[in-house]
N, C-alpha and C positions, 0 to 999 in steps of 0.2 A: 504496501499502500503504498502510494502518494500524499502525502498529508504538504497541500501549502497554505500554508496562512502569512507572508512577511506581507507586509502592510507599510508605504511615511504616510506625511501626511505633512503639506507643507506648514501653513496653519488652516485653525476654521475659520474658516472667509468663503465668496461665492467666489468659481473660476473663476472670475472675470476682475478680479482685486489679482490671486493667482502670477507670482512670474511664471515666465515659459519657461522658464529651468529650472523652477520647483515640482511644473507639471507635471516636464517629459520628463524627471527619473523617475518621479511618483510616477509614471507610470509606467516607465521599466519596471519600477520594481511590482505593481501590479499584477500588469495586467503580461509583458514580455519576459520577465524573469517567470512565473508559472508555464503558462508554454514551450516554454524555453523544456522546464524542465518535466513536465508530460512527454514530448516527444521524448527524450532522453532517456526519462520509464520506460516509455512501452517501447523503444529501446533496444534496450538490456532487456528488457524482462520480457518476451514475442517470443521463448523458448519456454515459454515456464508454464507447468500444467495447472497450476491452483488460477486462482480466478485473480486476476490483477484489478484494483481501485484504485483512483483519483482523486482526493476529498479536495476543493477548495469551499477555504471558507474568507468571508467577506466581512467587512468591518458594517458597525452601528449607520458608517455612511450609507455602505450599497444599499438600503434601506431608506431610510431619510437623505435624499444629499443637501448641501449647502445653496 
């Protein structure tokens, strides 16, 4: 099983107030990294006979966006 639970938040503020670099970093950690880790996990375990699982955990901001 792969569990993705990483995330960063530069500040609790509307997206329009965020620095472009801080937003880019947050997207790399929260979206790109889990996608790359999932691809690597699935590739490394493709011959496993056991069931493979990926669990992505989101933050509260995933349910109540700023």
